[in-house]
C-alpha positions as CSV (number, residue, x, y, z in Angstrom):
1,M,-61.3,160.8,35.4
2,E,-63.7,158.1,36.0
3,G,-64.6,155.0,34.0
4,A,-67.0,151.9,34.6
5,R,-68.0,148.6,32.8
6,V,-71.5,146.8,33.4
7,W,-72.6,143.4,32.6
8,G,-76.0,141.4,32.9
9,R,-75.7,138.5,35.4
10,T,-76.4,136.0,32.6
11,E,-74.2,132.7,32.0
12,G,-73.9,134.0,28.3
13,E,-72.2,137.4,29.2
14,M,-70.1,135.6,32.0
15,K,-69.0,133.3,29.4
16,T,-68.1,136.1,26.9
17,L,-66.3,137.9,29.9
18,A,-64.1,134.8,30.6
19,A,-62.8,134.7,27.1
20,E,-62.1,138.3,27.1
21,N,-60.0,138.1,30.5
22,A,-57.9,135.1,28.8
23,Q,-57.2,137.4,26.0
24,R,-56.1,140.2,28.0
25,E,-54.2,138.1,30.3
26,R,-52.1,136.6,27.4
27,E,-51.7,140.4,25.8
28,L,-50.2,141.5,29.5
29,I,-48.0,138.3,29.7
30,A,-46.0,139.4,26.5
31,A,-46.2,143.2,27.3
32,D,-43.2,145.1,29.0
33,I,-44.8,145.3,32.5
34,I,-44.4,143.9,35.9
35,I,-47.4,143.5,37.9
36,E,-47.2,143.1,41.6
37,D,-50.5,141.8,43.1
38,D,-50.6,140.0,46.4
39,T,-54.0,141.2,47.2
40,R,-56.8,138.9,48.3
41,V,-60.6,138.8,48.7
42,G,-61.4,138.2,52.4
43,P,-63.3,139.6,55.4
44,K,-61.7,142.9,55.0
45,N,-62.3,143.0,51.4
46,P,-65.0,140.9,50.6
47,Y,-67.2,139.8,47.9
48,Q,-70.9,140.9,48.0
49,L,-73.6,138.9,49.4
50,E,-75.7,139.7,46.5
51,H,-73.1,138.4,43.8
52,N,-72.4,135.3,42.7
53,E,-68.6,134.6,43.6
54,E,-67.7,133.1,40.2
55,H,-69.4,136.1,38.6
56,A,-67.6,138.6,40.8
57,A,-64.2,136.9,40.5
58,L,-64.6,137.3,36.6
59,V,-65.4,140.8,36.7
60,M,-62.6,141.7,39.3
61,A,-60.1,140.0,37.0
62,N,-61.7,142.0,34.0
63,L,-61.2,145.1,36.0
64,K,-57.6,144.3,37.0
65,H,-56.6,143.4,33.3
66,S,-58.5,146.4,31.5
67,L,-56.7,148.8,34.1
68,N,-53.3,147.4,33.8
69,S,-53.7,147.5,29.9
70,M,-54.9,151.3,30.2
71,I,-51.9,152.0,32.6
72,L,-49.5,150.3,30.1
73,K,-50.8,152.3,27.2
74,L,-50.6,155.6,29.5
75,F,-47.1,155.2,30.7
76,G,-45.2,152.3,29.0
77,G,-43.4,154.9,26.7
78,R,-42.1,156.8,29.8
79,T,-40.1,154.2,31.5
80,R,-36.8,154.7,29.8
81,G,-36.3,151.4,28.3
82,E,-37.1,149.7,31.7
83,P,-40.4,147.8,32.2
84,L,-43.4,149.3,33.5
85,K,-43.8,148.4,37.3
86,V,-47.4,148.3,38.6
87,R,-48.6,147.7,42.1
88,W,-52.2,146.7,43.5
89,I,-52.9,147.2,47.1
90,E,-56.2,146.2,48.9
91,A,-58.4,149.6,49.8
92,E,-61.7,150.5,51.1
93,F,-64.1,152.7,49.5
94,P,-67.8,153.5,50.0
95,W,-69.1,152.5,46.7
96,T,-67.2,149.4,45.9
97,T,-66.1,146.0,47.4
98,P,-63.8,144.3,46.9
99,S,-61.7,147.6,46.1
100,F,-58.3,148.4,45.2
101,E,-55.6,151.1,44.8
102,V,-53.2,151.1,42.0
103,E,-49.9,152.5,42.0
104,V,-47.0,153.0,39.6
105,W,-43.1,152.9,40.2
106,F,-42.0,156.4,39.6
107,Q,-38.7,158.3,40.1
108,G,-37.7,155.8,42.7
109,K,-40.9,155.3,44.6
110,W,-44.3,154.1,44.3
111,L,-47.1,156.7,43.0
112,E,-50.6,156.1,43.9
113,I,-52.6,156.8,40.7
114,L,-56.2,155.5,41.0
115,G,-58.6,153.8,42.9
116,C,-61.3,151.2,41.8
117,G,-63.4,148.1,42.8
118,V,-66.5,146.2,42.0
119,V,-69.5,148.3,42.5
120,K,-71.7,147.9,45.3
121,E,-75.2,146.4,44.6
122,P,-77.1,149.5,46.2
123,T,-75.1,151.9,44.2
124,L,-76.3,150.1,41.0
125,L,-79.8,150.0,42.2
126,R,-80.0,153.6,43.0
127,G,-79.0,154.4,39.5
128,G,-81.8,152.2,38.1
129,V,-79.3,149.5,36.9
130,N,-80.9,146.2,38.1
131,E,-79.6,142.3,37.6
132,S,-76.1,143.7,36.7
133,I,-72.8,143.7,38.0
134,A,-70.0,146.2,37.4
135,W,-66.6,147.8,38.2
136,A,-65.6,151.2,38.3
137,F,-62.4,153.2,38.8
138,G,-61.3,156.8,39.3
139,L,-58.0,158.4,38.2
140,G,-56.1,161.6,39.2
141,L,-55.4,163.6,36.4
142,E,-52.6,165.3,38.1
143,R,-51.2,161.7,38.6
144,I,-51.2,161.0,34.9
145,A,-49.4,164.3,34.5
146,M,-46.9,163.7,37.0
147,V,-45.7,160.6,35.2
148,L,-46.0,161.8,31.4
149,Y,-44.3,165.2,32.2
150,S,-41.9,163.7,35.0
151,I,-43.2,166.2,37.7
152,P,-41.9,165.1,40.9
153,D,-44.2,166.8,43.4
154,I,-48.2,166.9,43.0
155,R,-48.2,170.6,44.9
156,L,-46.5,172.2,41.8
157,F,-50.0,172.1,39.8
158,W,-51.2,174.7,42.4
159,S,-47.9,176.8,41.9
160,T,-48.2,180.3,40.2
161,D,-44.4,180.3,39.9
162,E,-43.4,181.4,36.1
163,R,-40.6,178.8,36.4
164,F,-43.0,176.2,36.4
165,L,-45.8,177.4,34.3
166,N,-43.6,178.7,31.4
167,Q,-42.2,175.0,30.7
168,F,-45.3,173.9,29.2
169,T,-47.2,174.4,25.9
170,Q,-50.6,173.2,25.0
171,G,-50.6,170.0,23.1
172,K,-46.9,169.3,23.6
173,I,-45.5,166.7,26.2
174,S,-42.2,167.8,27.6
175,T,-40.1,166.9,30.6
176,F,-40.1,169.0,33.6
177,Q,-36.9,170.7,34.6
178,P,-36.7,171.3,38.2
179,F,-35.7,174.6,39.8
180,S,-34.5,175.6,43.1
181,K,-36.7,175.2,46.2
182,Y,-36.9,176.3,49.7
183,P,-35.0,174.0,52.1
184,I,-36.6,170.8,53.6
185,C,-37.4,170.3,57.0
186,W,-38.0,166.6,58.3
187,R,-39.4,165.1,61.3
188,D,-39.4,161.3,62.2
189,I,-42.4,159.6,63.7
190,S,-41.7,156.2,65.4
191,F,-44.2,153.9,66.7
192,W,-45.2,150.5,67.6
193,K,-47.6,149.2,65.0
194,S,-51.2,148.5,65.8
195,D,-53.4,145.7,64.2
196,Q,-55.6,148.4,62.5
197,F,-52.8,150.5,61.2
198,H,-52.5,151.0,57.5
199,E,-49.8,153.3,55.6
200,N,-52.6,154.9,53.7
201,D,-54.2,156.1,57.0
202,L,-51.0,157.5,58.1
203,C,-50.5,159.7,54.9
204,D,-54.2,160.6,55.1
205,I,-53.7,162.2,58.6
206,V,-50.4,163.7,57.6
207,R,-51.7,165.3,54.4
208,D,-54.9,166.6,56.2
209,A,-52.8,168.1,59.2
210,A,-50.2,169.8,57.3
211,Q,-52.0,170.3,54.0
212,D,-49.4,171.5,51.2
213,L,-46.6,171.9,53.6
214,V,-45.8,168.2,53.4
215,E,-43.8,167.2,50.5
216,D,-43.9,163.3,51.1
217,V,-43.8,160.6,53.7
218,I,-41.1,157.8,53.6
219,L,-40.7,154.4,55.6
220,T,-37.1,154.6,56.8
221,D,-37.0,151.6,59.2
222,K,-38.9,148.5,60.4
223,F,-38.1,146.4,63.3
224,V,-39.7,143.3,64.9
225,H,-39.1,142.9,68.5
226,P,-37.5,139.3,68.7
227,K,-39.5,138.8,72.3
228,T,-42.8,140.4,71.9
229,N,-43.1,139.9,68.1
230,K,-44.1,143.5,68.1
231,T,-43.3,145.6,64.8
232,S,-41.7,148.9,65.1
233,L,-42.0,151.5,62.1
234,C,-40.3,154.8,61.4
235,Y,-41.6,157.2,58.9
236,R,-40.0,160.4,57.8
237,V,-42.1,163.4,57.3
238,N,-40.4,165.8,54.8
239,Y,-41.8,169.3,55.3
240,R,-41.2,172.1,52.6
241,S,-43.3,175.2,51.6
242,M,-43.7,176.0,47.7
243,E,-43.4,179.5,48.6
244,R,-41.3,180.4,51.8
245,S,-38.8,178.7,54.2
246,L,-40.7,177.0,57.0
247,T,-39.3,177.7,60.8
248,N,-38.6,174.7,63.2
249,D,-41.3,176.1,65.6
250,E,-44.0,175.6,63.1
251,V,-43.1,172.2,61.9
252,N,-42.8,171.3,65.6
253,V,-46.4,172.1,66.0
254,L,-47.5,170.5,62.9
255,H,-45.6,167.3,63.9
256,Q,-46.9,167.2,67.4
257,A,-50.6,167.5,66.3
258,I,-49.8,164.5,63.6
259,E,-48.4,162.3,66.5
260,Q,-51.5,163.1,68.6
261,R,-53.9,162.1,65.8
262,V,-51.9,159.0,64.9
263,T,-52.0,157.8,68.4
264,Q,-55.7,158.5,68.8
265,E,-57.1,157.2,65.2
266,L,-54.8,154.6,64.4
267,G,-54.3,153.1,67.9
268,V,-50.4,153.0,67.7
269,E,-47.8,153.6,70.6
270,I,-45.4,156.4,69.9
271,R,-41.8,155.7,70.6
272,R,-39.4,158.3,71.8
């Protein structure tokens, strides 16, 4: 699911936008939502040279207020009496800057649900939209369904298992009831963190290499060396097939390939 908003670059429209932002901010402060947002605009996630920075800041604020409000409406009733927790993370996309990813706290961990940002000027011009500034977002429908139906594993949406399919009826939101699964097979990957390392890049490599044989990737340990000040990270990769039991040999082959790619592409130093 995708969406966007566009404004003309006039002082009148920006004044109206500022008033709307103030109203949305008041509504969110009064709502049962906890928003973690430590994102910054800077060299790695910059405003665009074509934009007035004050205008871009107003549009970015509207993006955040609008999507926080949408997420609250979608998921606010599924938190079992607890405040809805939302987290914003700096990101990089080809069509937007500044860019962000948004996560919600779901079943004890953060679940990425959408990507968004201020649309790049050349993208608008190619669409015939001139003298304008806009934001856009893309939200995965499976991610919405995971929260609404309490489905813990996105791979289930491609399952043909009747124990999964028979739990759902069109037009009705029901809570997923877990059923027995094949055993998990886990491997740890430990490394000294490089300057360019980002957890999302690691997860992308794991997903690309293991496809639907990986269930999740979890940070289990973080250590800063007292002398070198280098940071060591340890991630646990949980492998599990939805259709059969995995062998240790095939998991070892997958994991070794992941270690090689992480070393080559992210510049980390594997710890043995």
